[in-house]
All heavy atoms as a GROMACS GRO file, in nm:
protein
  541
    1MET      N    1   6.256   3.817   0.869
    1MET     CA    2   6.275   3.720   0.763
    1MET      C    3   6.317   3.585   0.824
    1MET      O    4   6.405   3.579   0.909
    1MET     CB    5   6.381   3.769   0.665
    1MET     CG    6   6.404   3.679   0.549
    1MET     SD    7   6.518   3.759   0.433
    1MET     CE    8   6.522   3.635   0.311
    2LEU      N    9   6.254   3.478   0.779
    2LEU     CA   10   6.286   3.346   0.829
    2LEU      C   11   6.420   3.297   0.774
    2LEU      O   12   6.450   3.321   0.657
    2LEU     CB   13   6.178   3.246   0.790
    2LEU     CG   14   6.042   3.264   0.855
    2LEU    CD1   15   5.942   3.167   0.795
    2LEU    CD2   16   6.051   3.244   1.004
    3LYS      N   17   6.494   3.230   0.856
    3LYS     CA   18   6.621   3.173   0.811
    3LYS      C   19   6.591   3.040   0.742
    3LYS      O   20   6.538   2.948   0.803
    3LYS     CB   21   6.714   3.151   0.930
    3LYS     CG   22   6.853   3.114   0.891
    3LYS     CD   23   6.944   3.114   1.012
    3LYS     CE   24   7.085   3.082   0.969
    3LYS     NZ   25   7.179   3.086   1.081
    4GLN      N   26   6.622   3.032   0.614
    4GLN     CA   27   6.596   2.911   0.536
    4GLN      C   28   6.694   2.801   0.574
    4GLN      O   29   6.808   2.828   0.610
    4GLN     CB   30   6.608   2.940   0.386
    4GLN     CG   31   6.510   3.042   0.334
    4GLN     CD   32   6.368   2.992   0.338
    4GLN    OE1   33   6.342   2.874   0.327
    4GLN    NE2   34   6.274   3.083   0.357
    5GLU      N   35   6.649   2.677   0.562
    5GLU     CA   36   6.738   2.565   0.593
    5GLU      C   37   6.844   2.549   0.485
    5GLU      O   38   6.824   2.583   0.369
    5GLU     CB   39   6.660   2.435   0.611
    5GLU     CG   40   6.599   2.381   0.485
    5GLU     CD   41   6.519   2.254   0.511
    5GLU    OE1   42   6.409   2.265   0.562
    5GLU    OE2   43   6.571   2.146   0.478
    6ILE      N   44   6.958   2.499   0.526
    6ILE     CA   45   7.071   2.480   0.435
    6ILE      C   46   7.043   2.359   0.347
    6ILE      O   47   7.013   2.251   0.396
    6ILE     CB   48   7.202   2.462   0.513
    6ILE    CG1   49   7.233   2.589   0.592
    6ILE    CG2   50   7.317   2.428   0.418
    6ILE    CD1   51   7.347   2.573   0.689
    7ALA      N   52   7.052   2.378   0.215
    7ALA     CA   53   7.030   2.270   0.119
    7ALA      C   54   7.163   2.204   0.080
    7ALA      O   55   7.167   2.085   0.052
    7ALA     CB   56   6.959   2.322  -0.005
    8LEU      N   57   7.269   2.284   0.076
    8LEU     CA   58   7.401   2.234   0.036
    8LEU      C   59   7.507   2.307   0.117
    8LEU      O   60   7.503   2.429   0.129
    8LEU     CB   61   7.425   2.260  -0.114
    8LEU     CG   62   7.569   2.243  -0.162
    8LEU    CD1   63   7.609   2.096  -0.160
    8LEU    CD2   64   7.585   2.300  -0.301
    9GLU      N   65   7.602   2.231   0.168
    9GLU     CA   66   7.714   2.292   0.240
    9GLU      C   67   7.842   2.220   0.202
    9GLU      O   68   7.849   2.097   0.208
    9GLU     CB   69   7.690   2.282   0.391
    9GLU     CG   70   7.792   2.358   0.471
    9GLU     CD   71   7.756   2.365   0.619
    9GLU    OE1   72   7.668   2.291   0.665
    9GLU    OE2   73   7.820   2.446   0.689
   10MET      N   74   7.939   2.296   0.160
   10MET     CA   75   8.073   2.245   0.129
   10MET      C   76   8.168   2.315   0.224
   10MET      O   77   8.173   2.439   0.228
   10MET     CB   78   8.110   2.273  -0.017
   10MET     CG   79   8.015   2.208  -0.116
   10MET     SD   80   8.054   2.247  -0.289
   10MET     CE   81   8.184   2.127  -0.320
   11LYS      N   82   8.242   2.237   0.303
   11LYS     CA   83   8.330   2.294   0.406
   11LYS      C   84   8.475   2.256   0.379
   11LYS      O   85   8.506   2.138   0.364
   11LYS     CB   86   8.292   2.239   0.544
   11LYS     CG   87   8.164   2.291   0.600
   11LYS     CD   88   8.146   2.234   0.740
   11LYS     CE   89   8.030   2.298   0.810
   11LYS     NZ   90   8.018   2.249   0.948
   12ALA      N   91   8.560   2.356   0.375
   12ALA     CA   92   8.706   2.338   0.369
   12ALA      C   93   8.748   2.244   0.255
   12ALA      O   94   8.834   2.158   0.273
   12ALA     CB   95   8.759   2.290   0.503
   13ILE      N   96   8.689   2.264   0.137
   13ILE     CA   97   8.722   2.179   0.023
   13ILE      C   98   8.858   2.218  -0.034
   13ILE      O   99   8.882   2.335  -0.064
   13ILE     CB  100   8.614   2.190  -0.087
   13ILE    CG1  101   8.475   2.157  -0.033
   13ILE    CG2  102   8.650   2.103  -0.207
   13ILE    CD1  103   8.458   2.015   0.017
   14SER      N  104   8.945   2.120  -0.047
   14SER     CA  105   9.078   2.141  -0.104
   14SER      C  106   9.103   2.041  -0.215
   14SER      O  107   9.057   1.926  -0.208
   14SER     CB  108   9.186   2.126   0.003
   14SER     OG  109   9.173   2.226   0.102
   15LYS      N  110   9.176   2.087  -0.316
   15LYS     CA  111   9.213   1.999  -0.428
   15LYS      C  112   9.344   2.050  -0.488
   15LYS      O  113   9.360   2.169  -0.512
   15LYS     CB  114   9.104   2.001  -0.536
   15LYS     CG  115   9.134   1.917  -0.658
   15LYS     CD  116   9.137   1.771  -0.625
   15LYS     CE  117   9.160   1.686  -0.749
   15LYS     NZ  118   9.174   1.545  -0.716
   16GLU      N  119   9.437   1.957  -0.507
   16GLU     CA  120   9.565   1.990  -0.570
   16GLU      C  121   9.586   1.901  -0.691
   16GLU      O  122   9.549   1.785  -0.691
   16GLU     CB  123   9.681   1.971  -0.473
   16GLU     CG  124   9.684   2.073  -0.362
   16GLU     CD  125   9.811   2.064  -0.279
   16GLU    OE1  126   9.919   2.039  -0.337
   16GLU    OE2  127   9.802   2.082  -0.157
   17PHE      N  128   9.643   1.960  -0.793
   17PHE     CA  129   9.690   1.888  -0.910
   17PHE      C  130   9.841   1.905  -0.911
   17PHE      O  131   9.893   1.994  -0.843
   17PHE     CB  132   9.628   1.946  -1.039
   17PHE     CG  133   9.478   1.933  -1.043
   17PHE    CD1  134   9.397   2.042  -1.019
   17PHE    CD2  135   9.419   1.812  -1.073
   17PHE    CE1  136   9.260   2.030  -1.023
   17PHE    CE2  137   9.282   1.798  -1.077
   17PHE     CZ  138   9.201   1.908  -1.053
   18PRO      N  139   9.915   1.824  -0.984
   18PRO     CA  140  10.061   1.838  -0.984
   18PRO      C  141  10.106   1.983  -1.011
   18PRO      O  142  10.076   2.039  -1.117
   18PRO     CB  143  10.107   1.744  -1.096
   18PRO     CG  144  10.000   1.639  -1.100
   18PRO     CD  145   9.872   1.714  -1.070
   19GLY      N  146  10.167   2.043  -0.912
   19GLY     CA  147  10.219   2.179  -0.925
   19GLY      C  148  10.118   2.290  -0.908
   19GLY      O  149  10.152   2.407  -0.918
   20VAL      N  150   9.989   2.257  -0.881
   20VAL     CA  151   9.885   2.360  -0.871
   20VAL      C  152   9.792   2.330  -0.754
   20VAL      O  153   9.737   2.220  -0.744
   20VAL     CB  154   9.800   2.366  -1.000
   20VAL    CG1  155   9.688   2.467  -0.987
   20VAL    CG2  156   9.886   2.398  -1.120
   21LYS      N  157   9.771   2.428  -0.668
   21LYS     CA  158   9.669   2.417  -0.563
   21LYS      C  159   9.543   2.481  -0.619
   21LYS      O  160   9.531   2.604  -0.624
   21LYS     CB  161   9.714   2.487  -0.435
   21LYS     CG  162   9.617   2.468  -0.320
   21LYS     CD  163   9.669   2.528  -0.192
   21LYS     CE  164   9.753   2.425  -0.123
   21LYS     NZ  165   9.784   2.458   0.016
   22ALA      N  166   9.450   2.400  -0.667
   22ALA     CA  167   9.330   2.449  -0.734
   22ALA      C  168   9.229   2.506  -0.635
   22ALA      O  169   9.166   2.609  -0.662
   22ALA     CB  170   9.266   2.337  -0.815
   23LEU      N  171   9.211   2.440  -0.521
   23LEU     CA  172   9.118   2.485  -0.417
   23LEU      C  173   9.187   2.475  -0.282
   23LEU      O  174   9.249   2.374  -0.251
   23LEU     CB  175   8.991   2.399  -0.415
   23LEU     CG  176   8.908   2.396  -0.543
   23LEU    CD1  177   8.797   2.291  -0.530
   23LEU    CD2  178   8.850   2.532  -0.574
   24ASP      N  179   9.174   2.579  -0.201
   24ASP     CA  180   9.240   2.583  -0.071
   24ASP      C  181   9.137   2.616   0.036
   24ASP      O  182   9.105   2.732   0.061
   24ASP     CB  183   9.352   2.686  -0.072
   24ASP     CG  184   9.436   2.684   0.054
   24ASP    OD1  185   9.428   2.587   0.131
   24ASP    OD2  186   9.510   2.782   0.075
   25ARG      N  187   9.076   2.512   0.095
   25ARG     CA  188   8.979   2.524   0.204
   25ARG      C  189   8.860   2.614   0.166
   25ARG      O  190   8.826   2.708   0.237
   25ARG     CB  191   9.046   2.572   0.332
   25ARG     CG  192   9.155   2.475   0.379
   25ARG     CD  193   9.217   2.514   0.512
   25ARG     NE  194   9.120   2.540   0.617
   25ARG     CZ  195   9.059   2.446   0.690
   25ARG    NH1  196   9.086   2.318   0.670
   25ARG    NH2  197   8.974   2.478   0.784
   26VAL      N  198   8.795   2.582   0.057
   26VAL     CA  199   8.681   2.660   0.007
   26VAL      C  200   8.554   2.620   0.083
   26VAL      O  201   8.527   2.502   0.103
   26VAL     CB  202   8.661   2.636  -0.144
   26VAL    CG1  203   8.534   2.701  -0.194
   26VAL    CG2  204   8.782   2.688  -0.220
   27ASP      N  205   8.475   2.720   0.122
   27ASP     CA  206   8.345   2.699   0.186
   27ASP      C  207   8.236   2.752   0.095
   27ASP      O  208   8.252   2.859   0.033
   27ASP     CB  209   8.336   2.774   0.319
   27ASP     CG  210   8.430   2.720   0.425
   27ASP    OD1  211   8.459   2.599   0.423
   27ASP    OD2  212   8.474   2.799   0.510
   28LEU      N  213   8.125   2.680   0.087
   28LEU     CA  214   8.007   2.724   0.011
   28LEU      C  215   7.884   2.677   0.085
   28LEU      O  216   7.876   2.561   0.127
   28LEU     CB  217   8.008   2.665  -0.131
   28LEU     CG  218   7.884   2.693  -0.216
   28LEU    CD1  219   7.873   2.841  -0.250
   28LEU    CD2  220   7.887   2.609  -0.343
   29GLU      N  221   7.789   2.768   0.104
   29GLU     CA  222   7.664   2.734   0.170
   29GLU      C  223   7.548   2.788   0.086
   29GLU      O  224   7.548   2.905   0.049
   29GLU     CB  225   7.662   2.798   0.310
   29GLU     CG  226   7.542   2.763   0.393
   29GLU     CD  227   7.551   2.824   0.531
   29GLU    OE1  228   7.619   2.767   0.616
   29GLU    OE2  229   7.490   2.931   0.550
   30VAL      N  230   7.454   2.702   0.055
   30VAL     CA  231   7.337   2.740  -0.025
   30VAL      C  232   7.212   2.702   0.054
   30VAL      O  233   7.197   2.588   0.096
   30VAL     CB  234   7.336   2.668  -0.162
   30VAL    CG1  235   7.213   2.706  -0.242
   30VAL    CG2  236   7.463   2.701  -0.240
   31ARG      N  237   7.125   2.800   0.073
   31ARG     CA  238   7.000   2.776   0.145
   31ARG      C  239   6.885   2.760   0.046
   31ARG      O  240   6.891   2.811  -0.066
   31ARG     CB  241   6.970   2.892   0.240
   31ARG     CG  242   7.076   2.903   0.348
   31ARG     CD  243   7.047   3.018   0.443
   31ARG     NE  244   7.152   3.026   0.543
   31ARG     CZ  245   7.156   2.952   0.653
   31ARG    NH1  246   7.062   2.864   0.677
   31ARG    NH2  247   7.255   2.964   0.738
   32ARG      N  248   6.783   2.688   0.087
   32ARG     CA  249   6.666   2.667   0.002
   32ARG      C  250   6.611   2.802  -0.042
   32ARG      O  251   6.602   2.896   0.036
   32ARG     CB  252   6.558   2.591   0.078
   32ARG     CG  253   6.600   2.451   0.108
   32ARG     CD  254   6.480   2.363   0.134
   32ARG     NE  255   6.524   2.229   0.165
   32ARG     CZ  256   6.563   2.140   0.074
   32ARG    NH1  257   6.563   2.173  -0.052
   32ARG    NH2  258   6.604   2.021   0.110
   33GLY      N  259   6.577   2.811  -0.170
   33GLY     CA  260   6.519   2.934  -0.225
   33GLY      C  261   6.620   3.035  -0.272
   33GLY      O  262   6.583   3.136  -0.331
   34GLU      N  263   6.748   3.013  -0.249
   34GLU     CA  264   6.852   3.106  -0.294
   34GLU      C  265   6.901   3.069  -0.433
   34GLU      O  266   6.895   2.953  -0.474
   34GLU     CB  267   6.972   3.104  -0.200
   34GLU     CG  268   6.946   3.162  -0.065
   34GLU     CD  269   7.070   3.163   0.023
   34GLU    OE1  270   7.167   3.090  -0.004
   34GLU    OE2  271   7.070   3.240   0.120
   35VAL      N  272   6.950   3.168  -0.504
   35VAL     CA  273   7.013   3.147  -0.634
   35VAL      C  274   7.156   3.201  -0.622
   35VAL      O  275   7.176   3.312  -0.572
   35VAL     CB  276   6.938   3.222  -0.746
   35VAL    CG1  277   7.009   3.209  -0.879
   35VAL    CG2  278   6.795   3.171  -0.756
   36HIS      N  279   7.253   3.122  -0.668
   36HIS     CA  280   7.394   3.162  -0.658
   36HIS      C  281   7.459   3.155  -0.795
   36HIS      O  282   7.416   3.079  -0.882
   36HIS     CB  283   7.471   3.068  -0.564
   36HIS     CG  284   7.433   3.086  -0.421
   36HIS    ND1  285   7.514   3.150  -0.332
   36HIS    CD2  286   7.323   3.050  -0.352
   36HIS    CE1  287   7.456   3.152  -0.214
   36HIS    NE2  288   7.339   3.091  -0.224
   37ALA      N  289   7.565   3.232  -0.811
   37ALA     CA  290   7.650   3.225  -0.930
   37ALA      C  291   7.794   3.218  -0.883
   37ALA      O  292   7.833   3.288  -0.790
   37ALA     CB  293   7.629   3.348  -1.017
   38LEU      N  294   7.872   3.131  -0.946
   38LEU     CA  295   8.015   3.125  -0.919
   38LEU      C  296   8.086   3.209  -1.023
   38LEU      O  297   8.071   3.184  -1.143
   38LEU     CB  298   8.067   2.982  -0.926
   38LEU     CG  299   8.027   2.889  -0.814
   38LEU    CD1  300   8.083   2.750  -0.839
   38LEU    CD2  301   8.078   2.941  -0.680
   39MET      N  302   8.160   3.308  -0.977
   39MET     CA  303   8.230   3.395  -1.070
   39MET      C  304   8.375   3.409  -1.026
   39MET      O  305   8.405   3.402  -0.906
   39MET     CB  306   8.164   3.534  -1.072
   39MET     CG  307   8.019   3.530  -1.115
   39MET     SD  308   7.939   3.690  -1.136
   39MET     CE  309   7.976   3.774  -0.986
   40GLY      N  310   8.461   3.428  -1.122
   40GLY     CA  311   8.602   3.448  -1.091
   40GLY      C  312   8.684   3.438  -1.219
   40GLY      O  313   8.633   3.403  -1.325
   41GLU      N  314   8.810   3.468  -1.204
   41GLU     CA  315   8.901   3.464  -1.317
   41GLU      C  316   8.922   3.321  -1.365
   41GLU      O  317   8.894   3.226  -1.292
   41GLU     CB  318   9.036   3.525  -1.276
   41GLU     CG  319   9.027   3.672  -1.240
   41GLU     CD  320   9.162   3.728  -1.201
   41GLU    OE1  321   9.265   3.667  -1.234
   41GLU    OE2  322   9.164   3.834  -1.138
   42ASN      N  323   8.975   3.308  -1.486
   42ASN     CA  324   9.014   3.177  -1.536
   42ASN      C  325   9.114   3.116  -1.438
   42ASN      O  326   9.204   3.185  -1.389
   42ASN     CB  327   9.080   3.189  -1.673
   42ASN     CG  328   8.982   3.227  -1.781
   42ASN    OD1  329   8.861   3.218  -1.762
   42ASN    ND2  330   9.034   3.270  -1.894
   43GLY      N  331   9.094   2.988  -1.407
   43GLY     CA  332   9.185   2.920  -1.317
   43GLY      C  333   9.154   2.941  -1.169
   43GLY      O  334   9.230   2.898  -1.084
   44ALA      N  335   9.041   3.006  -1.137
   44ALA     CA  336   9.008   3.033  -0.997
   44ALA      C  337   8.956   2.910  -0.923
   44ALA      O  338   8.951   2.911  -0.801
   44ALA     CB  339   8.904   3.145  -0.990
   45GLY      N  340   8.914   2.805  -0.997
   45GLY     CA  341   8.868   2.683  -0.932
   45GLY      C  342   8.719   2.659  -0.939
   45GLY      O  343   8.668   2.566  -0.876
   46LYS      N  344   8.647   2.740  -1.015
   46LYS     CA  345   8.501   2.726  -1.025
   46LYS      C  346   8.461   2.589  -1.077
   46LYS      O  347   8.379   2.519  -1.016
   46LYS     CB  348   8.442   2.834  -1.118
   46LYS     CG  349   8.477   2.976  -1.080
   46LYS     CD  350   8.430   3.076  -1.184
   46LYS     CE  351   8.495   3.059  -1.318
   46LYS     NZ  352   8.636   3.094  -1.327
   47SER      N  353   8.517   2.549  -1.189
   47SER     CA  354   8.483   2.419  -1.248
   47SER      C  355   8.530   2.304  -1.160
   47SER      O  356   8.460   2.204  -1.146
   47SER     CB  357   8.545   2.405  -1.388
   47SER     OG  358   8.489   2.500  -1.474
   48THR      N  359   8.645   2.320  -1.098
   48THR     CA  360   8.696   2.216  -1.009
   48THR      C  361   8.600   2.194  -0.893
   48THR      O  362   8.567   2.081  -0.858
   48THR     CB  363   8.836   2.252  -0.957
   48THR    OG1  364   8.924   2.269  -1.069
   48THR    CG2  365   8.890   2.146  -0.863
   49LEU      N  366   8.550   2.302  -0.834
   49LEU     CA  367   8.457   2.292  -0.723
   49LEU      C  368   8.328   2.221  -0.766
   49LEU      O  369   8.279   2.132  -0.697
   49LEU     CB  370   8.425   2.431  -0.667
   49LEU     CG  371   8.340   2.434  -0.541
   49LEU    CD1  372   8.415   2.370  -0.424
   49LEU    CD2  373   8.300   2.576  -0.508
   50MET      N  374   8.275   2.257  -0.882
   50MET     CA  375   8.152   2.194  -0.930
   50MET      C  376   8.174   2.048  -0.971
   50MET      O  377   8.088   1.963  -0.950
   50MET     CB  378   8.093   2.274  -1.047
   50MET     CG  379   8.038   2.410  -1.006
   50MET     SD  380   7.905   2.400  -0.882
   50MET     CE  381   7.991   2.436  -0.730
   51ASN      N  382   8.293   2.019  -1.024
   51ASN     CA  383   8.324   1.879  -1.058
   51ASN      C  384   8.338   1.792  -0.933
   51ASN      O  385   8.303   1.675  -0.935
   51ASN     CB  386   8.452   1.872  -1.143
   51ASN     CG  387   8.426   1.914  -1.286
   51ASN    OD1  388   8.318   1.896  -1.339
   51ASN    ND2  389   8.528   1.970  -1.350
   52ILE      N  390   8.384   1.851  -0.825
   52ILE     CA  391   8.389   1.778  -0.697
   52ILE      C  392   8.247   1.757  -0.646
   52ILE      O  393   8.211   1.648  -0.601
   52ILE     CB  394   8.477   1.853  -0.595
   52ILE    CG1  395   8.624   1.841  -0.636
   52ILE    CG2  396   8.454   1.800  -0.454
   52ILE    CD1  397   8.718   1.928  -0.556
   53LEU      N  398   8.165   1.858  -0.655
   53LEU     CA  399   8.027   1.848  -0.606
   53LEU      C  400   7.950   1.738  -0.679
   53LEU      O  401   7.878   1.660  -0.617
   53LEU     CB  402   7.955   1.982  -0.621
   53LEU     CG  403   7.809   1.984  -0.579
   53LEU    CD1  404   7.793   1.948  -0.432
   53LEU    CD2  405   7.748   2.120  -0.608
   54CYS      N  406   7.968   1.728  -0.811
   54CYS     CA  407   7.891   1.629  -0.887
   54CYS      C  408   7.959   1.492  -0.890
   54CYS      O  409   7.904   1.397  -0.946
   54CYS     CB  410   7.863   1.679  -1.028
   54CYS     SG  411   8.005   1.680  -1.137
   55GLY      N  412   8.078   1.480  -0.832
   55GLY     CA  413   8.144   1.351  -0.822
   55GLY      C  414   8.239   1.317  -0.936
   55GLY      O  415   8.295   1.208  -0.941
   56LYS      N  416   8.262   1.411  -1.024
   56LYS     CA  417   8.353   1.388  -1.136
   56LYS      C  418   8.500   1.386  -1.089
   56LYS      O  419   8.582   1.315  -1.145
   56LYS     CB  420   8.332   1.495  -1.242
   56LYS     CG  421   8.406   1.471  -1.370
   56LYS     CD  422   8.368   1.574  -1.475
   56LYS     CE  423   8.443   1.549  -1.604
   56LYS     NZ  424   8.407   1.647  -1.706
   57LEU      N  425   8.530   1.466  -0.986
   57LEU     CA  426   8.664   1.469  -0.926
   57LEU      C  427   8.652   1.435  -0.778
   57LEU      O  428   8.550   1.464  -0.715
   57LEU     CB  429   8.726   1.608  -0.938
   57LEU     CG  430   8.771   1.657  -1.074
   57LEU    CD1  431   8.817   1.802  -1.064
   57LEU    CD2  432   8.882   1.570  -1.128
   58LYS      N  433   8.759   1.378  -0.720
   58LYS     CA  434   8.764   1.352  -0.577
   58LYS      C  435   8.832   1.469  -0.508
   58LYS      O  436   8.934   1.519  -0.555
   58LYS     CB  437   8.843   1.224  -0.549
   58LYS     CG  438   8.772   1.098  -0.593
   58LYS     CD  439   8.857   0.977  -0.565
   58LYS     CE  440   8.799   0.905  -0.447
   58LYS     NZ  441   8.872   0.780  -0.416
   59LYS      N  442   8.776   1.511  -0.396
   59LYS     CA  443   8.838   1.617  -0.317
   59LYS      C  444   8.955   1.559  -0.239
   59LYS      O  445   8.957   1.440  -0.206
   59LYS     CB  446   8.736   1.680  -0.224
   59LYS     CG  447   8.674   1.584  -0.124
   59LYS     CD  448   8.564   1.651  -0.046
   59LYS     CE  449   8.482   1.559   0.037
   59LYS     NZ  450   8.537   1.442   0.095
   60ASP      N  451   9.055   1.642  -0.211
   60ASP     CA  452   9.166   1.599  -0.128
   60ASP      C  453   9.133   1.613   0.020
   60ASP      O  454   9.185   1.539   0.103
   60ASP     CB  455   9.292   1.681  -0.160
   60ASP     CG  456   9.343   1.656  -0.301
   60ASP    OD1  457   9.312   1.550  -0.358
   60ASP    OD2  458   9.414   1.744  -0.354
   61ALA      N  459   9.048   1.710   0.053
   61ALA     CA  460   9.009   1.735   0.192
   61ALA      C  461   8.876   1.809   0.192
   61ALA      O  462   8.836   1.869   0.093
   61ALA     CB  463   9.116   1.818   0.263
   62GLY      N  464   8.809   1.804   0.307
   62GLY     CA  465   8.684   1.877   0.324
   62GLY      C  466   8.564   1.786   0.335
   62GLY      O  467   8.576   1.663   0.327
   63GLN      N  468   8.448   1.848   0.353
   63GLN     CA  469   8.323   1.775   0.370
   63GLN      C  470   8.213   1.838   0.285
   63GLN      O  471   8.212   1.960   0.266
   63GLN     CB  472   8.278   1.777   0.516
   63GLN     CG  473   8.374   1.709   0.611
   63GLN     CD  474   8.329   1.723   0.753
   63GLN    OE1  475   8.311   1.833   0.803
   63GLN    NE2  476   8.307   1.610   0.819
   64ILE      N  477   8.121   1.753   0.238
   64ILE     CA  478   8.006   1.800   0.161
   64ILE      C  479   7.880   1.743   0.226
   64ILE      O  480   7.872   1.623   0.253
   64ILE     CB  481   8.014   1.754   0.015
   64ILE    CG1  482   8.141   1.808  -0.051
   64ILE    CG2  483   7.889   1.798  -0.063
   64ILE    CD1  484   8.167   1.754  -0.190
   65PHE      N  485   7.783   1.831   0.251
   65PHE     CA  486   7.655   1.792   0.310
   65PHE      C  487   7.544   1.837   0.215
   65PHE      O  488   7.540   1.952   0.175
   65PHE     CB  489   7.635   1.858   0.445
   65PHE     CG  490   7.745   1.829   0.543
   65PHE    CD1  491   7.852   1.917   0.558
   65PHE    CD2  492   7.743   1.714   0.618
   65PHE    CE1  493   7.954   1.890   0.647
   65PHE    CE2  494   7.845   1.686   0.709
   65PHE     CZ  495   7.950   1.774   0.723
   66VAL      N  496   7.455   1.744   0.182
   66VAL     CA  497   7.342   1.775   0.093
   66VAL      C  498   7.214   1.733   0.165
   66VAL      O  499   7.199   1.618   0.205
   66VAL     CB  500   7.352   1.700  -0.042
   66VAL    CG1  501   7.232   1.731  -0.129
   66VAL    CG2  502   7.481   1.736  -0.114
   67GLU      N  503   7.123   1.829   0.183
   67GLU     CA  504   6.994   1.800   0.243
   67GLU      C  505   6.900   1.755   0.132
   67GLU      O  506   6.876   1.829   0.037
   67GLU     CB  507   6.938   1.924   0.312
   67GLU     CG  508   6.798   1.909   0.366
   67GLU     CD  509   6.786   1.799   0.471
   67GLU    OE1  510   6.873   1.790   0.559
   67GLU    OE2  511   6.690   1.722   0.463
   68MET      N  512   6.850   1.634   0.143
   68MET     CA  513   6.767   1.577   0.037
   68MET      C  514   6.621   1.620   0.046
   68MET      O  515   6.543   1.589  -0.040
   68MET     CB  516   6.777   1.424   0.040
   68MET     CG  517   6.919   1.374   0.018
   68MET     SD  518   6.998   1.436  -0.129
   68MET     CE  519   6.912   1.343  -0.253
   69GLY      N  520   6.584   1.693   0.149
   69GLY     CA  521   6.446   1.739   0.162
   69GLY      C  522   6.362   1.643   0.243
   69GLY      O  523   6.399   1.531   0.268
   70LYS      N  524   6.247   1.693   0.283
   70LYS     CA  525   6.156   1.614   0.364
   70LYS      C  526   6.044   1.560   0.277
   70LYS      O  527   5.996   1.626   0.186
   70LYS     CB  528   6.101   1.700   0.476
   70LYS     CG  529   6.210   1.747   0.568
   70LYS     CD  530   6.157   1.839   0.672
   70LYS     CE  531   6.274   1.882   0.760
   70LYS     NZ  532   6.268   2.015   0.802
   71LYS      N  533   6.001   1.438   0.306
   71LYS     CA  534   5.894   1.376   0.228
   71LYS      C  535   5.768   1.371   0.310
   71LYS      O  536   5.764   1.364   0.424
   71LYS     CB  537   5.935   1.236   0.186
   71LYS     CG  538   6.053   1.242   0.094
   71LYS     CD  539   6.076   1.108   0.031
   71LYS     CE  540   6.197   1.125  -0.060
   71LYS     NZ  541   6.207   1.038  -0.164
   0.00000   0.00000   0.00000
């Protein structure tokens, strides 16, 4: 099986709100052709992670890499 190129990579993403550590060094890697689901309990940080990815929230730490594809 061929190893697909990485389309999205989030490394060591952290986010804190007053009195709450919402994300603590979260990593996410998505390769082209893959389908993912974020699952977890209420308050696990799913929405926070996606809000950081789309730019609605600023991350406190970490890096985000998005491969825009080849033309």
